[in-house]
Structures are given as C-alpha cells and as structure tokens.
N, C-alpha and C positions, 0 to 999 in steps of 0.2 A: 337626447333623442338620437337614435342610430341613423346612419346614412340612408337606409332604405325607407324608414318612416319619414324622414325629412324630405326625401324625394317624392314620396307618395303624397305628402301634405301639399307640396307645391304643385304636383300634378292635378290634384283635386281643386286647388285654388284657381289654377289656370283654366281647368274645365269650366268652372262656374263663371269666371270672369269673361272668358271668350265665348261661352255658350256653345261648346263643342264637346264631343265625347269619343275621340279616337282611342283605339287600343294603344297602350303604352308599354314598352319593354325597355329594359336597361341591362347593361352588363353583358355577360356571356349569352344570355337568352336573346338579347337584341342582336348581337353579332350573328348568332345562329339563324335567327328568323330572316334577317335581312340578306344573309348569304343565299338563302333559298330563293328569295324573291328578286333581289336586285344585285346580288353578288358582292356588295361592298358597303362597309359602314365606316365612315371617317369619324367625326365627332358625334354626328346625329343625322337623322334623315326623316323626312315625312314622305310616306308612300300613299298615293291616292289612286293610282291606276288599277283597273280591273276590279272595281268595287272593294278595294282594300282601303281602309282608313286607319293608318298605323303610324305611330311615332316611335322611333327607336333612338336611344341615347346610349353611347358607349360607356360613359362614366357616370355613376350615380351621384357624384358631387357636382356635376355640370348643370346646375339649375339654369344658367344662362342659355345653354344649348337646348335644354328642355323648353324654355320659354320661346326660343327662336323657332323650334320645330312645331310647337303648338300654334304659334302665329301662322305658320304655313298651313296648318289644318284649318284655322279660321279663314285665311285667305281663300282656300279652296271652297269651303262651305259657303262663304258669302262673296264669291268671286263676281257674280253678276251685279250685285249691289255696289261693289267697291272697285269695279273695273280691273280685276286681276285676271290675267290670261294664263291658262294652263294648256299646253300643247298636248294633244292626244299622242300617247307613245306610239312610235313606229313599230311595225312588225318586220322581222327579218334582221339578221345580225348587222349587215352593213348600214341599213337605214337607221337602226337604233344607235349604232356607234356614231354615225354622223350627227344624229340628234344630240347625243351626249357631248360631243366635241363642241357643237354650236352652243349648248347650254354653258359648258365650262368657259368658253370664250367670252360669253356675255355675262357671266356671273357677277362681275364687279358692277355692271351697269343695271342689273336686273332690279326692277321696281319691287319685286317680292322679297329679294334678299335685303335690300336697303330697309324696307319696312320691318322685316323680321328682326334684323339687328337692332334697329331703333327701339322696337317694342321690347325686346329682351333686355336691353340696357336699362330702359325705364322701369321695367318690371323689377329687375334685380335691385335697382336703387330704391324703389318704393317699399321693398321688403327688407331692406338693410343689408343686402348682399353686395357690398361696395366693390369687393375684388372682382366678383363676377360681372358687375355692371361695367367696371373698367375694362375687363377682358372683351366684353361685347362692343364697347366703344372703340377699342383698338381694332376690332374687326371692321368697323365702319371706316376708320382711318386707313387701314390696310387696303380696303376695297377702293377708297378714293385715290390712294397712291397708285394702285394697280390700274385704275381707269385712266389716270393721268399719263402713266407710262405707255399704256396701250395707244392712247390718242397720239402721244408724242411719236411713237414708233411709226404710226400710219403717216404722220406728217413727214417724218424723215424719209420714209420709203417713197412718198410722193415727190419730195424734193430730189432724192437720188434718181428716181425715174426721169424727172425733167432734165437733170444734169446729163444723164446717159443719153437721153433722146437728143439733146442739143449737141452733145459730142459726136454722136453718130451722124447727125444731119450736117455737121460742118466738116466732116472728114471726107 
C-alpha cells in the first residue's frame, strides 16, 4: 500500500473511531492551505476557528501526528461534554500575537495537548505502529520535562527576587 492510501485508511479509521469528520490535508496541499489560514504548519495543526474544521499534517507518514490532530478535532466537537476549553481567537495583530504567545507558553501544561499525545500514542500502538507510538510518547516526556523546567525557572526567579529584595533592604 502506498503512503497516501495508508494515510487515508488511518484518516477514515480515526474519523469512525472518534465520530468526527474534519477536512484533512497533507503534504504540500496542507502547507499551502494552512499558510493562507494560519500562516504556519509545523508537524500538524487542527484549525477550528471561523467555522473551519480542518486537520493538516505535513508528512503523510506521520500517523501519530494525524491521530494527535484528529483528537483535537474530537476535543473541539465534544468540548462541552468533556470539559475542554477553546479560547475564541482574538482579532487584531497584537491581541492575536499575545494569545499565541500565551498558548505556546502553556503548551506543555495544556490538558488538550496531554490528551492528544496520549490518544495518539495509544492509537498508534493499537494499530501496530510502534515507532510512531514511541515518538508520541516521547512528546509526552518532552512536555513533562519542559513543564518541570518551566516550574523550576519560576521558583528560581522567585528565590532570586527574594535574595535581591533582602539585599536591597539591608543596604
């Protein structure tokens, strides 16, 4: 089976399993479409704003990324029943930029990302894609490490602030 048929088979399987039906694009078509809508495509993206329901995956062999983004589509569709929050996109360049920075900052802690990575790892394992499952599990570990480092940096900044405050107060 060629890569495109393999990808499509998994896309259909995920549509059925998750009871969702977003438009799905991959490769150059995905890069082109996302550039028009959102400006950027890393490994994959789920776009839900402005009545768009779209999954885009850069690499056709990245079934783990497909499963991850399809899980985001599921989270959005069933957000009320499963307590997933989706912030309404801000209008205006500065507000949108600040919203993106806040999202990137909280990415490692985000309930949606943790859930999507776990789902993708389990999906890949269940269909025998063990390397993809391992890759998705590594994303979970990387997010946990990033979360730990971020928390540690806040603690260090707090301690540093206290040291500087005490120094200033004693001089």
